[in-house]
TORVO-50461 format. One record per residue (C-alpha): residue number from 0; residue in one letter; z, x, y. Coordinates in steps of 0.05 Angstrom, whole numbers, plus 5000, padded with zeros to 4 digits. Example, Ala and Ser with C-alpha at 12.3 -4.5 7.8 and 13.67 -1.06 7.14 Angstrom:
# TORVO-50461
SITE_gudren_rose_Z_X_Y
SITE_0_a_5156_5246_4910 $
SITE_1_s_5143_5273_4979 $
END
This chain:
# TORVO-50461
SITE_gudren_rose_Z_X_Y
SITE_0_x_5000_5000_5000 $
SITE_1_x_4982_5026_5070 $
SITE_2_x_5028_5027_5130 $
SITE_3_x_4994_4964_5154 $
SITE_4_x_5010_4928_5090 $
SITE_5_x_4941_4931_5059 $
SITE_6_x_4937_4939_4984 $
SITE_7_x_4887_4991_4961 $
SITE_8_x_4861_5009_4892 $
SITE_9_x_4862_5084_4879 $
SITE_10_x_4845_5122_4817 $
SITE_11_x_4872_5192_4803 $
SITE_12_x_4834_5238_4757 $
SITE_13_x_4825_5311_4742 $
SITE_14_x_4758_5347_4749 $
SITE_15_x_4746_5421_4740 $
SITE_16_x_4821_5431_4733 $
SITE_17_x_4837_5398_4800 $
SITE_18_x_4873_5333_4814 $
SITE_19_x_4830_5285_4855 $
SITE_20_x_4836_5213_4880 $
SITE_21_x_4781_5162_4887 $
SITE_22_x_4787_5099_4930 $
SITE_23_x_4762_5037_4894 $
SITE_24_x_4771_4986_4950 $
SITE_25_x_4822_4938_4979 $
SITE_26_x_4856_4881_4943 $
SITE_27_x_4840_4823_4939 $
SITE_28_x_4768_4837_4960 $
SITE_29_x_4765_4881_4899 $
SITE_30_x_4797_4844_4841 $
SITE_31_x_4834_4875_4783 $
SITE_32_x_4773_4863_4738 $
SITE_33_x_4728_4898_4789 $
SITE_34_x_4777_4956_4794 $
SITE_35_x_4778_4964_4718 $
SITE_36_x_4702_4964_4715 $
SITE_37_x_4700_5019_4768 $
SITE_38_x_4753_5057_4728 $
SITE_39_x_4710_5053_4665 $
SITE_40_x_4651_5078_4705 $
SITE_41_x_4691_5137_4730 $
SITE_42_x_4711_5154_4658 $
SITE_43_x_4638_5151_4637 $
SITE_44_x_4618_5200_4693 $
SITE_45_x_4675_5247_4674 $
SITE_46_x_4652_5246_4602 $
SITE_47_x_4583_5270_4626 $
SITE_48_x_4614_5325_4669 $
SITE_49_x_4599_5290_4735 $
SITE_50_x_4648_5290_4792 $
SITE_51_x_4658_5216_4810 $
SITE_52_x_4675_5231_4883 $
SITE_53_x_4611_5272_4892 $
SITE_54_x_4571_5218_4856 $
SITE_55_x_4598_5164_4902 $
SITE_56_x_4581_5206_4963 $
SITE_57_x_4509_5216_4939 $
SITE_58_x_4502_5142_4927 $
SITE_59_x_4525_5127_4998 $
SITE_60_x_4474_5176_5026 $
SITE_61_x_4419_5146_4982 $
SITE_62_x_4437_5077_5007 $
SITE_63_x_4436_5099_5080 $
SITE_64_x_4369_5133_5069 $
SITE_65_x_4341_5072_5035 $
SITE_66_x_4363_5027_5092 $
SITE_67_x_4329_5074_5142 $
SITE_68_x_4263_5073_5104 $
SITE_69_x_4239_5005_5126 $
SITE_70_x_4171_4974_5113 $
SITE_71_x_4154_4986_5186 $
SITE_72_x_4171_5060_5181 $
SITE_73_x_4127_5070_5120 $
SITE_74_x_4070_5028_5149 $
SITE_75_x_4069_5069_5213 $
SITE_76_x_4069_5133_5172 $
SITE_77_x_4011_5107_5130 $
SITE_78_x_3970_5090_5193 $
SITE_79_x_3982_5160_5220 $
SITE_80_x_3960_5189_5152 $
SITE_81_x_3893_5152_5150 $
SITE_82_x_3881_5171_5223 $
SITE_83_x_3888_5245_5204 $
SITE_84_x_3840_5232_5146 $
SITE_85_x_3787_5210_5195 $
SITE_86_x_3786_5135_5180 $
SITE_87_x_3748_5096_5233 $
SITE_88_x_3788_5071_5292 $
SITE_89_x_3763_5000_5280 $
SITE_90_x_3789_5004_5208 $
SITE_91_x_3857_5029_5232 $
SITE_92_x_3862_4976_5285 $
SITE_93_x_3845_4922_5234 $
SITE_94_x_3898_4946_5186 $
SITE_95_x_3950_4951_5243 $
SITE_96_x_3933_4879_5263 $
SITE_97_x_3939_4853_5192 $
SITE_98_x_4006_4889_5181 $
SITE_99_x_4030_4861_5248 $
SITE_100_x_4025_4791_5219 $
SITE_101_x_4077_4809_5167 $
SITE_102_x_4124_4852_5209 $
SITE_103_x_4168_4797_5237 $
SITE_104_x_4188_4777_5166 $
SITE_105_x_4191_4843_5128 $
SITE_106_x_4184_4899_5179 $
SITE_107_x_4259_4914_5185 $
SITE_108_x_4273_4908_5111 $
SITE_109_x_4284_4971_5067 $
SITE_110_x_4218_4978_5030 $
SITE_111_x_4253_4991_4964 $
SITE_112_x_4288_4923_4968 $
SITE_113_x_4230_4878_4988 $
SITE_114_x_4213_4825_4936 $
SITE_115_x_4150_4787_4922 $
SITE_116_x_4184_4723_4948 $
SITE_117_x_4196_4756_5015 $
SITE_118_x_4124_4778_5022 $
SITE_119_x_4101_4708_5006 $
SITE_120_x_4137_4681_5069 $
SITE_121_x_4088_4711_5120 $
SITE_122_x_4029_4698_5074 $
SITE_123_x_4046_4624_5070 $
SITE_124_x_4052_4621_5147 $
SITE_125_x_3981_4649_5152 $
SITE_126_x_3955_4601_5100 $
SITE_127_x_3987_4542_5135 $
SITE_128_x_3940_4556_5193 $
SITE_129_x_3881_4552_5146 $
SITE_130_x_3868_4627_5148 $
SITE_131_x_3861_4638_5073 $
SITE_132_x_3818_4701_5076 $
SITE_133_x_3865_4733_5127 $
SITE_134_x_3924_4718_5081 $
SITE_135_x_3888_4754_5024 $
SITE_136_x_3873_4814_5067 $
SITE_137_x_3945_4817_5092 $
SITE_138_x_3969_4817_5019 $
SITE_139_x_3920_4872_5002 $
SITE_140_x_3940_4915_5062 $
SITE_141_x_4014_4906_5047 $
SITE_142_x_3999_4929_4976 $
SITE_143_x_3968_4993_5005 $
SITE_144_x_4033_5008_5041 $
SITE_145_x_4074_4997_4977 $
SITE_146_x_4028_5042_4936 $
SITE_147_x_4034_5096_4990 $
SITE_148_x_4110_5087_4987 $
SITE_149_x_4108_5095_4911 $
SITE_150_x_4066_5159_4917 $
SITE_151_x_4117_5188_4967 $
SITE_152_x_4178_5169_4925 $
SITE_153_x_4204_5115_4972 $
SITE_154_x_4200_5057_4922 $
SITE_155_x_4183_5045_4849 $
SITE_156_x_4147_4979_4853 $
SITE_157_x_4089_4943_4887 $
SITE_158_x_4112_4870_4892 $
SITE_159_x_4044_4847_4917 $
SITE_160_x_4014_4856_4848 $
SITE_161_x_4046_4792_4823 $
SITE_162_x_4020_4752_4883 $
SITE_163_x_3946_4757_4867 $
SITE_164_x_3943_4688_4838 $
SITE_165_x_3991_4656_4888 $
SITE_166_x_3944_4652_4947 $
SITE_167_x_3890_4600_4961 $
SITE_168_x_3821_4628_4948 $
SITE_169_x_3776_4621_5010 $
SITE_170_x_3709_4587_5004 $
SITE_171_x_3657_4643_5006 $
SITE_172_x_3605_4632_5059 $
SITE_173_x_3545_4680_5058 $
SITE_174_x_3519_4706_5124 $
SITE_175_x_3459_4667_5146 $
SITE_176_x_3392_4703_5139 $
SITE_177_x_3319_4684_5145 $
SITE_178_x_3280_4708_5085 $
SITE_179_x_3217_4666_5093 $
SITE_180_x_3159_4706_5123 $
SITE_181_x_3136_4651_5170 $
SITE_182_x_3207_4635_5195 $
SITE_183_x_3223_4709_5202 $
SITE_184_x_3160_4717_5244 $
SITE_185_x_3186_4662_5290 $
SITE_186_x_3253_4697_5297 $
SITE_187_x_3219_4763_5314 $
SITE_188_x_3176_4729_5368 $
SITE_189_x_3238_4699_5399 $
SITE_190_x_3273_4767_5401 $
SITE_191_x_3214_4804_5431 $
SITE_192_x_3208_4749_5484 $
SITE_193_x_3283_4746_5499 $
SITE_194_x_3295_4745_5574 $
SITE_195_x_3370_4761_5575 $
SITE_196_x_3401_4830_5582 $
SITE_197_x_3348_4882_5561 $
SITE_198_x_3402_4921_5522 $
SITE_199_x_3416_4859_5480 $
SITE_200_x_3342_4848_5467 $
SITE_201_x_3334_4921_5446 $
SITE_202_x_3396_4916_5401 $
SITE_203_x_3365_4857_5364 $
SITE_204_x_3298_4892_5359 $
SITE_205_x_3331_4952_5327 $
SITE_206_x_3370_4907_5280 $
SITE_207_x_3304_4877_5257 $
SITE_208_x_3269_4945_5250 $
SITE_209_x_3327_4987_5222 $
SITE_210_x_3372_4933_5191 $
SITE_211_x_3437_4973_5195 $
SITE_212_x_3505_4939_5194 $
SITE_213_x_3517_4911_5264 $
SITE_214_x_3578_4956_5276 $
SITE_215_x_3538_5018_5258 $
SITE_216_x_3487_5001_5313 $
SITE_217_x_3536_4976_5366 $
SITE_218_x_3577_5040_5361 $
SITE_219_x_3517_5087_5357 $
SITE_220_x_3519_5149_5402 $
SITE_221_x_3460_5186_5433 $
SITE_222_x_3482_5250_5399 $
SITE_223_x_3465_5217_5332 $
SITE_224_x_3392_5208_5350 $
SITE_225_x_3345_5265_5337 $
SITE_226_x_3281_5246_5375 $
SITE_227_x_3244_5308_5352 $
SITE_228_x_3256_5297_5278 $
SITE_229_x_3257_5220_5285 $
SITE_230_x_3323_5213_5248 $
SITE_231_x_3386_5173_5263 $
SITE_232_x_3447_5204_5230 $
SITE_233_x_3505_5155_5223 $
SITE_234_x_3571_5193_5213 $
SITE_235_x_3613_5179_5151 $
SITE_236_x_3670_5152_5194 $
SITE_237_x_3627_5092_5213 $
SITE_238_x_3596_5078_5145 $
SITE_239_x_3625_5027_5097 $
SITE_240_x_3621_5075_5038 $
SITE_241_x_3648_5134_5080 $
SITE_242_x_3586_5175_5070 $
SITE_243_x_3540_5202_5125 $
SITE_244_x_3476_5162_5125 $
SITE_245_x_3408_5184_5154 $
SITE_246_x_3355_5133_5174 $
SITE_247_x_3282_5152_5188 $
SITE_248_x_3256_5126_5255 $
SITE_249_x_3185_5100_5260 $
SITE_250_x_3144_5115_5323 $
SITE_251_x_3155_5042_5343 $
SITE_252_x_3231_5051_5339 $
SITE_253_x_3226_5117_5378 $
SITE_254_x_3189_5079_5434 $
SITE_255_x_3243_5026_5437 $
SITE_256_x_3297_5080_5439 $
SITE_257_x_3260_5114_5496 $
SITE_258_x_3262_5048_5534 $
SITE_259_x_3337_5042_5520 $
SITE_260_x_3348_5114_5542 $
SITE_261_x_3324_5095_5612 $
SITE_262_x_3380_5043_5614 $
SITE_263_x_3441_5074_5581 $
SITE_264_x_3435_5149_5570 $
SITE_265_x_3484_5163_5627 $
SITE_266_x_3540_5158_5576 $
SITE_267_x_3548_5175_5502 $
SITE_268_x_3537_5104_5475 $
SITE_269_x_3470_5071_5462 $
SITE_270_x_3501_5003_5475 $
SITE_271_x_3561_5007_5523 $
SITE_272_x_3598_4945_5544 $
SITE_273_x_3579_4914_5611 $
SITE_274_x_3651_4922_5634 $
SITE_275_x_3661_4995_5614 $
SITE_276_x_3614_5051_5593 $
SITE_277_x_3668_5077_5546 $
SITE_278_x_3671_5013_5505 $
SITE_279_x_3617_4988_5458 $
SITE_280_x_3578_4924_5463 $
SITE_281_x_3618_4864_5440 $
SITE_282_x_3612_4842_5367 $
SITE_283_x_3590_4773_5390 $
SITE_284_x_3537_4795_5439 $
SITE_285_x_3478_4794_5390 $
SITE_286_x_3500_4730_5355 $
SITE_287_x_3509_4695_5422 $
SITE_288_x_3438_4716_5441 $
SITE_289_x_3412_4686_5376 $
SITE_290_x_3448_4621_5393 $
SITE_291_x_3415_4620_5462 $
SITE_292_x_3347_4629_5429 $
SITE_293_x_3361_4565_5390 $
SITE_294_x_3381_4594_5322 $
SITE_295_x_3446_4564_5295 $
SITE_296_x_3498_4606_5259 $
SITE_297_x_3473_4574_5194 $
SITE_298_x_3403_4600_5208 $
SITE_299_x_3410_4671_5234 $
SITE_300_x_3463_4724_5246 $
SITE_301_x_3460_4797_5267 $
SITE_302_x_3483_4817_5197 $
SITE_303_x_3430_4774_5166 $
SITE_304_x_3374_4823_5184 $
SITE_305_x_3397_4865_5125 $
SITE_306_x_3384_4808_5076 $
SITE_307_x_3318_4791_5111 $
SITE_308_x_3292_4862_5105 $
SITE_309_x_3318_4871_5034 $
SITE_310_x_3284_4806_5011 $
SITE_311_x_3217_4819_5046 $
SITE_312_x_3213_4892_5026 $
SITE_313_x_3227_4876_4953 $
SITE_314_x_3179_4817_4956 $
SITE_315_x_3123_4863_4982 $
SITE_316_x_3123_4901_4916 $
SITE_317_x_3105_4965_4953 $
SITE_318_x_3172_5001_4949 $
SITE_319_x_3220_5020_4894 $
SITE_320_x_3285_4981_4891 $
SITE_321_x_3324_5046_4893 $
SITE_322_x_3290_5068_4958 $
SITE_323_x_3306_5000_4990 $
SITE_324_x_3379_5005_4966 $
SITE_325_x_3383_5076_4993 $
SITE_326_x_3357_5054_5060 $
SITE_327_x_3409_4998_5062 $
SITE_328_x_3463_5050_5045 $
SITE_329_x_3485_5009_4985 $
SITE_330_x_3523_5045_4930 $
SITE_331_x_3525_5006_4865 $
SITE_332_x_3558_5016_4799 $
SITE_333_x_3521_5080_4784 $
SITE_334_x_3547_5113_4848 $
SITE_335_x_3535_5185_4828 $
SITE_336_x_3462_5172_4810 $
SITE_337_x_3448_5135_4875 $
SITE_338_x_3482_5189_4917 $
SITE_339_x_3440_5242_4881 $
SITE_340_x_3375_5206_4888 $
SITE_341_x_3384_5185_4960 $
SITE_342_x_3353_5250_4985 $
SITE_343_x_3296_5244_4934 $
SITE_344_x_3275_5177_4964 $
SITE_345_x_3271_5204_5034 $
SITE_346_x_3195_5212_5035 $
SITE_347_x_3186_5141_5009 $
SITE_348_x_3236_5115_5060 $
SITE_349_x_3198_5148_5117 $
SITE_350_x_3134_5113_5095 $
SITE_351_x_3173_5048_5085 $
SITE_352_x_3201_5052_5156 $
SITE_353_x_3131_5059_5185 $
SITE_354_x_3104_5002_5142 $
SITE_355_x_3163_4957_5160 $
SITE_356_x_3151_4968_5234 $
SITE_357_x_3077_4949_5225 $
SITE_358_x_3096_4890_5181 $
SITE_359_x_3145_4862_5232 $
SITE_360_x_3091_4868_5285 $
SITE_361_x_3042_4831_5240 $
SITE_362_x_3094_4776_5225 $
SITE_363_x_3109_4762_5298 $
SITE_364_x_3036_4764_5318 $
SITE_365_x_3004_4723_5263 $
SITE_366_x_3056_4677_5233 $
SITE_367_x_3089_4619_5267 $
END
């Protein structure tokens, strides 16, 4: 009993020839049964040659460390890691935004103690707003944080694994694309006659002629364009498959780029935002232009030019499927073979780029 009248459980024992005392807690918060269980635990440690007092100290330190390693701490460390690895800024920003949706519910929790039920709370909030695809992406991104925590010895389990079947599957909607020759010719005529911002018209013309992913074009820099060799080299950081991708430029494309250079070569970006030369053209700029031309979102999108080109190039029967896939920067199941052969198809892709420029000209001039 202490001077204040509190009753404390204490256990005396000998370790390494020395008398030591271990505090087991205060009565009645720690019952007799609890004290006996702790005593049995101490005896078991002594039998293994472990000092119970040192063991208790290490457990307290481990608990404090665990409490300090919150989900937010690990998530921020992970984001710094992928930044050092050269992941694209847009990718990092997207991951940060997705993780931010879960932070209010699990950010301050020790990552080693978070359960699947806790993760489900923010996911259900997102689903309740009808954002099913976002909920799935948040779950996937949270899982990346847990797997990073496992690899750095901060936790032993990824609780998101058991949630794969718990979320509502979103209805898949394919990006609209025109694959009929006559209709595609009409789209091309509308683009070439577009009377809005000339930079937007040129962006759509290049989408039709080069069919990259919209983000690859919007973020393009003049340093990537080799006018002498007629090559556009897209850095790995901006490619979906994280591989540098080269695209041959037909004379028609070079002429369009020369026109664009008169407008925007004061800065590093081909398509700077109207509000700031340091920012890229908005993601919605090209799609909004298509809407103003009279094409609904169910008819045409900026991303749809990839499907249009793929369909019409394959339909022509003039080019190998592998050359078309290489030009689209697709990497299928046989990834190694495609990566190896990409260079071998370069000559065919150069010819294909010239033919496609002439074909788009023919379609907009003769079909309606």
